[in-house]
Each structure stands twice: as C-alpha cells, then as structure tokens.
ROTI-260868 format. One record per residue: residue in three letters; x, y, z of N, C-alpha, C in turn. Coordinates in steps of 0.05 Angstrom, whole numbers, plus 5000, padded with zeros to 4 digits. Each point is the difference from the previous one (the first is absolute). Layout:
// ROTI-260868
ALAXYZXYZXYZ;...
***
This chain:
// ROTI-260868
UNK501749765000498350245000501850255000;UNK499250204983501650244999499950155027;UNK502250135007500150155026497850215002;UNK499550144978498050215001497249895006;UNK499449774986497449875004499849895028;UNK502149885011500049895027499650235020;UNK501350224996499750235018497150105000;UNK498850014977497250094998498149815014;UNK500449744997498249815013500350025030;UNK502550035010500450035029498750265010;UNK500150214984498850255007497049985002;UNK498849864981497149965000499249835024;UNK501649805007499449845023500150175026;UNK502050175002500250185023497650185002;UNK499150114977497750175000497549855008;UNK499749754991497749845008499849965030;UNK502349945013500049985029499250265013;UNK501150224989499350265011497050074997;UNK498949944976497250064996498249835019;UNK500849755004498449835019500250125028;UNK502450095008500350125026498350265002;UNK500050164979498450245001497049955003;UNK499149764992497249935004499249995029;UNK502049985018499549995029499850285013;UNK500550214985499950275011497450075014;UNK497749934988497550065015499949905028;UNK501549795006500049905028501350205019;UNK501750174990501450195017498850294999;UNK498150054983499050274997497150025007;UNK498849795010497250025009499950135028;UNK500250265001500050145025498750274996;UNK500150175021498850264999501950224992;UNK502349944990502050204993499350124973;UNK499850274998499450134975501949924978;UNK499150004975501649904978502750154997;UNK499950275002502450154997502149945022;UNK499049955024501849945022501249724996;UNK498349824991500949724996502249994978;UNK499750154979502050024979502550145010;UNK499650205017502350145012501949825015;UNK498949845018501749825016501149774982;UNK498549934980500949794982502550084985;UNK500050244988502350094985502350085018;UNK499450095024502150095019501649765010;UNK498649805010501449765010501349854977;UNK498850014976501349884977502650144993;UNK500050275001502450154994502249955020;UNK499249995026502049955021501349734996;UNK498449804993501149734996501949994977;UNK499450134978501749994976502550185004;UNK499750225014502450165006502049835015;UNK499049845020501849825015501349794982;UNK498549894982501149794982502050134981;UNK499350234988501850134982502750085013;UNK499850105025502450085015501749755006;UNK498749785007501449765007501649884976;UNK499050034976501349894976501650224985;UNK500250235012501650214988498850134975;UNK497450004998498750114976498150235007;UNK500450135023498450235007501250254988;UNK499050084977501150234986497750174990;UNK500750254994498150184987500349984970;UNK497949924986500249954971500950264985;UNK501649964980500950234984498350044975;UNK498449804993498250024977497249925008;UNK498150074984497249925004498850115026;UNK501150215012499050095026497150094999;UNK499350164979497350104999498049784995;UNK500749814984498149784995499849825025;UNK502249975015499949855025498250145020;UNK500250275002498250155018497149974991;UNK499650024974497249974989498949725007;UNK501649794998499149735007499249985029;UNK501550135018499349995028497350135006;UNK499550234988497550145004497749844988;UNK500449894976497949844987499349755016;UNK502149885011499549765016498450065025;UNK500650225014498550075023497150064993;UNK499550144979497350074992498549754991;UNK501449814987498749754991499049855025;UNK501649965020499249855023497850145016;UNK500150265002498050155014497349964987;UNK499950044974497449974986499049715000;UNK501949815000499149725001498749935027;UNK501450085022498949945026497350155004;UNK499950244989497550155003497749874984;UNK500749894977497949874984498949755014;UNK501749875015499149775016498150095022;UNK500550235012498350105021497350094988;UNK500050104976497550114988498449804984;UNK501349784991498649804985500349735014;UNK501049814986500649745012502749914989;UNK501349815013502549904991499849894971;UNK497849864995499549884974499950214978;UNK498450205004499850214980502650154997;UNK501350075022502550154999502149844985;UNK500349745005501949844986499449984970;UNK497449974994499349974972500750244984;UNK499550245011500750244985503050065001;UNK501249955023502950055003501649854979;UNK499349754995501649834982499450054970;UNK498750224994500150114973502750144996;UNK501350085022502550144999502249844985;UNK500549755008502149854986499449964970;UNK497449994993499349984972500850254985;UNK499450235012500850254988503150024997;UNK501449915020502950014999501149814978;UNK498849774998500949814979499550124972;UNK497850134996499350114974501950234993;UNK500550185020501550244995503049955000;UNK500949775011502949945001501249994972;UNK498449924980501049994972500850284990;UNK498050184998500750264988501750175018;UNK499849975027501550185018502849895008;UNK500249745002502649895009501449834979;UNK498749974977501249864978500249705004;UNK498149895016500149715005498349854980;UNK501149774991498449814985500149735014;UNK497749875002499949765016498749784984;UNK500449755009498849774987497050034999;UNK498849924978497150034997498449845021;UNK501349785010498649845020499450165025;UNK501650215005499550165024497350145000;UNK499150074976497450144999497749805007;UNK500349754991498049805008500149955030;UNK502549995011500349965028498850225016;UNK500450254990498950235014497049995001;UNK498849924977497149984999498949795019;UNK501449775001499249785018500250095029;UNK502250145007500450105027497850205008;UNK499450184981497950205006497349865004;UNK499349824983497449865002500049835026;UNK502349875006500149855025499750165024;UNK501150255000499650185023497150075004;UNK498650054978497150065002498549775012;UNK500849754993498649775012500749975030;UNK502450095007500849995028498550205017;UNK500150254992498850215017497050034997;UNK499049924976497150004995498650265009;UNK500850224987498850265009497050024995;UNK498949834982497150014995498449905024;UNK501349875019498649915024499950215022;UNK501550224996500050215020497650174996;UNK499250135022497750194998500750254985;UNK498250195000500550254986502450145012;UNK501550134983502350155009499850284991;UNK501250185015499850284994501950094978;UNK499350224987501750104978502750095011;UNK500150105024502650095011501949775004;UNK499049785010501749765004501149904973;UNK498249994980500949914974502150194988;UNK499650265004501850194990502849975013;UNK500049955026502549965014501549754990;UNK498449794995501249754989501250054972;UNK498550154984501050054973502550185000;UNK500050195018502450175003502449845010;UNK499549815018502149835010501249834977;UNK498249904983500949844977501750164981;UNK499150254995501650184982502750065012;UNK500150045026502550065014501849764999;UNK498949755002501649764999501349984972;UNK498550064979501250004974502350204998;UNK499650245011502150204999502549925016;UNK499549875023502349915017501749804984;UNK498749814987501549794986501550114976;UNK498850194985501250104976502250215007;UNK499550165021502050205007502449885015;UNK499549785014502149895016501849814986;UNK499149864979501749804988502650114989;UNK500050234985502650104991501950075023;UNK498950105022501650065023501349755012;UNK498449795003501049755011502249884982;UNK499650024974502049894981502750155003;UNK499950265005502450165001501349995028;UNK498450005021501050035027500249735015;UNK498549804992499849755014497650005019;UNK499149765006497649975016500250115028;UNK502349965013500350105028500050305001;UNK501650134983500150295000497250124992;UNK498749884981497450094992498049985022;UNK499849775013498049975022500650175024;UNK502650025007500850175022499350294995;UNK500850114977499550284994497050064998;UNK498649824988497150034996498650025027;UNK500749825019498750005026500950245017;UNK502550084997500950245015498350254991;UNK499750034974498450224990497149985011;UNK498849774998497349965010499750055030;UNK502049925015499950045029500350295008;UNK501650154985500150295005497450134993;UNK498949924977497450114991497849955020;UNK500149785014497849925019500950025029;UNK502150145006501150025027497950095021;UNK498350204995498050085020498049775006;UNK499249864979498149785004501349775016;UNK502649954995501449795015500150075030;UNK500550265006500150095028497349955013;UNK497950074986497349965012499449715005;UNK500849834981499549715003501449895024;UNK502550075004501649895022499150115027;UNK499050255000499250125025497149925008;UNK498449944980497149945005499349714999;UNK501749844987499449714996502449835007;UNK501350055022502449845007499449715005;UNK497549935005499249725005500449834976;UNK500350124976500349864975503049994992;UNK501850065018502850034992501149754987;UNK499449775010501149754988499049974972;UNK497450054995499049994973501350204982;UNK500550245011501450214984502849904992;UNK501449885018502749904994500049784979;UNK498149815002499949794980499250114973;UNK497950175000499150124975502250174987;UNK501550155016502050174989502649864992;UNK501249875020502749884995499949774980;UNK498049825002499849764983498450054975;UNK497550085003498250024977500550254983;UNK501550185010500650254985503050034994;UNK501749995020502850034996501349784984;UNK500049765012501249774986498549934974;UNK497350025001498449944977500650204977;UNK500350255007500650204980502649954986;UNK502049925015502749934989499749784980;UNK498649785008499649774982498550084975;UNK497950165004498350084977501650154979;UNK501550205009501550164980502449854989;UNK501149825014502249834989498849824978;UNK497649905004498749844980499450174975;UNK499050255005499350174978502450074982;UNK502449975010502450054984500349794978;UNK499149765005500549774983497649904984;UNK497650085008497649884989498350214987;UNK498949944976498250204987497650065017;UNK499050244997497750095016497649824996;UNK499649904976497749824995500249755017;UNK502449895003500349755016499650075030;UNK501150225008499550095028497150035006;UNK498550124981497250045003498449745004;UNK500849804985498749745002500449885028;UNK502549995009500749885025498750155024;UNK499750264997498950165022497149915007;UNK498749884980497249905006499949785020;UNK502349895007500149805022499350135027;UNK500350275002499450135026497049975007;UNK498150104983497249975007499149715001;UNK501349834983499349715001500849875026;UNK502450075010500949885025498550125024;UNK498950244997498650125023497749825009;UNK498649864982497849845008501049765016;UNK502449904994501149785015500850085028;UNK501450245002500750105026497550045017;UNK497950114988497550055015498749745009;UNK500249804983498849745007501549875024;UNK502650035000501749885021499750155027;UNK500250274998500150155025497550145008;UNK498150044981497650155007497549834997;UNK500349754992497749834997498150074977;UNK501050164981498450084977500449804978;UNK498149814997500349784982499250084971;UNK501849994981499350074972498349784988;UNK498350074981498449814986501549874977;UNK498749824986501349854978500950194978;UNK498450214994500750194979502650145007;UNK500450075025502450145008502549824996;UNK499749745006502349824996500749974971;UNK497950004982500650004971501750244993;UNK499250235011501550254995502949985009;UNK500549885023502749965011501649844980;UNK498849784990501449834981500850164974;UNK498150174990500650154977502350205004;UNK500050125024502250195006502749865001;UNK500049775013502549845002500949924973;UNK498149914983500849924972501250244985;UNK498850235003501150244987502850065010;UNK500549975026502650045010502149814990;UNK499249754996501849794989500750074971;UNK498150104985500650084972502050245000;UNK499550185019501850245001502849915007;UNK500349795015502749915008501549874977;UNK498549894981501349854978500150154974;UNK498350204997499950154974502650144996;UNK500850014975502650134994499550284989;UNK500550195017499750284992502550155006;UNK500750194984502450165005499450295001;UNK501450145018499750295001501750124978;UNK499050224989501550154980500350285010;UNK502350124994500650275009498050194987;UNK498950175016498350214990501650254993;UNK499250134979501450244992498350245009;UNK501250165017498650245009498449965025;UNK498449785001498249965023501549975025;UNK502449884999501549955024502250215005;UNK499850224986502150215004500050095029;UNK502450045011500250085028498750275004;UNK498550015023498750255007501850175017;
***
C-alpha cells in the first residue's frame, strides 16, 4: 500500500474514533449552564490543555503566516458552538442535528471551487448515504412543532460549520494540526473570556464536566481533527463526521436508557457504511490557486 494512501486511511480511522466520542457530548452538557458560558469554558480548558501539550513538545510558537485566518477560525468556531447549543435549547436534539449536518454537505460541495479539491466519485454516494442514515437516526419528523428561532439558530450553526471547515483547512495544512487547534482555541477563549468567568463563578458544581468537555472533547479532539484535515479531502471528512449523530443514539441507549427503534439502527448502519467507503475511496487534494493565498 502506498504511504500516502495508508496515511489517509489511518487519518480517517482516527476521525471515526473522534466522531464517535463526540457523540457522547450531550451526556456532559445537559445542565442549566447558558450556551455562551458552556462554550466559553469548553474553549478555555481546551486551550489550556493544548498550550501545555505544545509547550511540552517544544511547538508552542506564534505563527508567522495565516494569522488572520487563524483568528477568523477561532471566532467562527465559538459562534458555531454557541448557535448549536442554543438550537438544542430552542428545538430538540434531533432537529438540531438534522439541520446542523447540512454543514458538512456544504463544505464538501464548496471544497472543489474554493480549495481546489477533487475526490473519488464514490464519496458523493457515501455522503448521500450518511446524510440519509442520519435522518433515520434522529427522525426529526417524530418531534413536535419547533419554533422558527430554533430552526434559524440550527441553520446558522450549519453555515458556520461549513465556514470553519473551509477557512481552517488551509491553515492546518500550513501550520500543522497542533498549532492550528491551539491558536484557534486561544482566540476563541479570549473572545469568550467574560462568559467563561461567569460560568466558573456561577456553576462551579459542573467543574469536572467542564474539564472533560474542554480538555478532551475540545482540546485533544481539535488537535486530532485538524491533523486529519491536513491529509483528507473535505468530502471524506464530511462523510465520517456523520458518525457523531449516529453514535449519539448508542451513547444515549447505554447511559440514558433511550432505546432507539429499528429505523434508527438502519440509519446507524448506513452511516457506518458511508464511513467505510470514505476510508477506502481514493481522492487526492489539489493545490488551489488564489483561494489559499495567505491572508
């Protein structure tokens, strides 16, 4: 097997593990902490964890290129998480996830003209299977009526996720996953510093959850995500990310006693199948002209 192909398969495998782990996030955020405060502690503890890692391996540096795009990625990431958590509060997890995961589709479509990526045609079929499987998992049609504000927040979160993926990939390719994730979270933590202070002073009883959500699910996870983005086309990343909502039903079944029906399990199988196709499809990134110019 060619080294490049082996690296890509390993990267997709790492992303799959990450997406499955992210499906457990609702277990840590079902509390009374406001969305903006929850995101504040998430990015702050994530930044602290990665600063420690970067310092330990001698890679804690101030980037000389891509600074403005790195700063933009940090702000976009913070806004994406705030709007997503708020959409969950205003609608349901099912509806929020269904709308949110239009974001990876948008990123996969726009990665061609904006980033110059061409991918194996099988990825488009895998993306469709993953999207349909996610609908079977979350089954938004079984939810009651939802308000326009909640739907708008979910749609905004999806658009922001598309922007995060497209704006961040060139930065990760140039700076590396660790520098990208560390810088992004530092920017986001500064942006949300007042909200973080309020969360720690008003909700200290959730400190353990804050630490797990920040250090593991945000800091370490962010490093892995951007390192994968360096080697894998956006379309393949988009397919594998659908494992997150699919795995959420399994986490809920194990820890919350929320038993999925047969339709949901069919959806899980479709998402897993799409991820397997993404791991084996042969796609190559191509250099984009102009779109990746340093800001």
